[in-house]
N, C-alpha and C positions, 0 to 999 in steps of 0.2 A: 495789617497782619504780619508783614515782614518785620516791622518795628517791634511788635510784641514778641515775636519769635526770637529776635536778637536779644532783647532784654532778658527773656527767660533763660536763654542759653548762657548769657553772661553771668546771671545770678547762680546758675547751677555750677558753672566753672569756678566761680569765686568760692562757693560753699565747699566744693571738693578740695580746693587748694587750702582753705582754712582747716578743714578736717585733717588733711595730710600734715600740715605744720603743727597741729596739736596732738598728733599721735605720740604716745610715750615711747621712748627707746627701750627695747627689750633685749635682754641678753640672748644670744644664740647658744643653745646647748648641743653638745655632741655626745653620742653614746659610745662607750668603749667596753669591750667584752674581756673579762678576766681570763687569763691563760689557764687557770686551774679549773674553771667550771664554765660550761657553755651557757648556764643560766644565771651566772653572776655578772650583772651589768652595773657599771658605774657611770653616773651622769656627772659631767663636769662642765662648768661654764666656759665659754670661749669668748675672749675679749674682742670687741669690735662693734661696729654700728649695728643697731637692730634693724628689723624690717621697716619699722616706721621711719627711722632716720634715713634709710636708703631710699624709700619712696619720696620722702621730703626733698632729698638732694636731687633725685631724678626730676621731680616736678619743677623745681627751681631752674634746672638746667635746660629743660625742653619746652617750657611754656612759650617762649618766643616763636618756636617752630610751629606749635599747634595754633597759635593766634594768627600767625602769618598765613598758614594754610587755610584756616577757617575764613579769615577775612578775604582771602583771594577767591574762595568758592562763593561767598556772599556777593562779592563784587561782580563776578561773572553772571550770577543769577539776576542781579539788579540790572546789569547791562543788557541782558537778553530781554527782560521785561521793559526796559527803557526803549529799546529799538522797536519792539512790538507795539508799545503804546504810541511811539512817535509816528510809525507808519499808520496806526489806527487813526491818529489825528489828521493825517494828510488824506487818507482815503475815506474817512468818515465812519469807519466801523466802530471806533471807540465810543461814538455818540450813541450807539445802540445800548451801551451799558452804563454810561455816565452822561450827566449833563455837561455841556461844553466847558463851563467854569470848573466843574469838578474834575473833568478829564484833564484839563491843563494843570490843575493842582496836583493830581496824582503823578503826572509826567514830571512836574517840577520836583516833587518829593522824591521820586525815584532817582532823579539826577543828583540831588544833594546827598542822598544816602549813598549813592555810588561813589562820589568823590571822597566821602568820609571813610568808607570801607577800603578804598584804594590807598588813602593816606595811612591808615592803620597797617595795611599790608606791607608798606615800605618802611614805615617808622619803627615797627617792632624789630626789624632786622638789626637795629643798633644794639639790641640786647642779646642777640644770638651769640652763644659762645662757641658754636661749632663752625659756622660760616660767618666770619666777622666782616661787617661792613662799617665804614665810616660815614659820617654825614655827607662828605664830599662824594663818596661812591654812590650814595643813595640819590643825591640831587643832580649829579652830572652824568650824562651818558658816556660810556666807554671809559669811565674812571676806575672801575673795579677790574679785578682779574679773575672773576668767578666764571668758570666754564667758557673759555675763549672758543671762538667759532672759526673753523677753517673749511671752506667749500671749494672743491676743485683746486686745491693748492693755494687759494687766496685767503689770507688771514683777515678776518673781519672783526677782530677784537671781541668784546663781550656783547655781541649783537643781540642775543635773546634778552639779556638783562636790560640793555639799552632800549629795546623796544617797549619794555614795561615802563621805563622812565618817560620816554616820548609819549606814550599813551596817557600817562598821568597828567602831563602838561597839556595834552590835547583835551582831556576831560575838563581840566581847570578852565581852559579858554572857552569851551562850550558852555559850561555852567555860568561863568562870569558874563559872557555875552548875552546869555538868555535872561539873566537877572536885570541887566542894565541897558542893553542895546536893542532888545526885540522890538520896541516901539520907536526909539529914537533913531536907530540906524538899522532898519530892517534888511537892507541889502548886505551889509557887513555881517549881520547876525546869520542870515541865510547861508552865506559863504562859509562861515566858521562852523555852522551847525552840520554842514555836510561832512565835516571832519569826523563826526561820530562813527561813520562807517569805516573810515581808515583806522580810527582808534580801535574798533572792534577787531579788525584784521591783525593789528599789532598785538593786541591782547591774546588773540588766538595762537599766534606763533610763540609768544612769550610763555604761555602756559603749556603748549605742546612740547616744548623742548626743555623746560625747567621744572614743570610740575612733577613732584615725586609720585603722585597718584595717577599720572597720565602716561607712564612708560609702557603699559600694556593692559590688556583686560577690558573690563566693562567701562571703566571710567574713561579710558582713551577713546573707546567707541562713542560714548556720550559726547566727549569733547569734539570729535570729528563731526558728529551730527550738529552740534552747536555751530561749528564753522560753516556747515552747509546751509543752516538756517540764516546765518548772517549774510552769506553770499547771496542767497535768495532775496533777503531784505534789501540788499544793495541794488539788485536788479530792479525790484519793484520801485524803490525810491528814485532811481535814475529815470524810469519811465514816467514817473509822476512829477519830476522836477519842474517841468514847464508850467504845471498847474498850481504850484505852490505860490 
């Protein structure tokens, strides 16, 4: 379902962008009133870009921000589903809805989709013309200068941005270990897999302080609820840790 939704959303976005780029440029006209008569109106063309051209320029300049924003939202939704399905595998609740093999396949698909969404979320920043990031600033924590953090007079660099980078590497470690070590090195896999909850906490603060939609209002409330759910999931997982 998520894959179909993502494909449909991507196609709609592509169609809108194509339509914007094919709109013809129109001249903008202004109306001037003659001094001799209040009903004598003269229409004269004004040189400059038309509405279609302005929309095209705006679409080209802001598309990285919209894709980064959308991919971040998709990544968070996938992370929440991944945590819930993971706890369901441990507690056995997932098996009420899926066969064991299918449940594991769904959990695996959610994880791989999550790492793809997270990669898009960071990679698209290379094309952002408003907040410019280099490949070094995207790959290495504390390398950028975007929104430096100071807490109680202590300068912590770009902490919130760096938490997102650390979270991405944590996700990569979890996915790779799950694909190759779950049977060969189960103890190492288990230890690395516990990092998923730490990753969720890092993502929570990354979004809370950098998300443009999370500054106030309903979305911030939803985000805090997400954090509470993750915290509850961590507690449940810790209690079940010995039985895994």
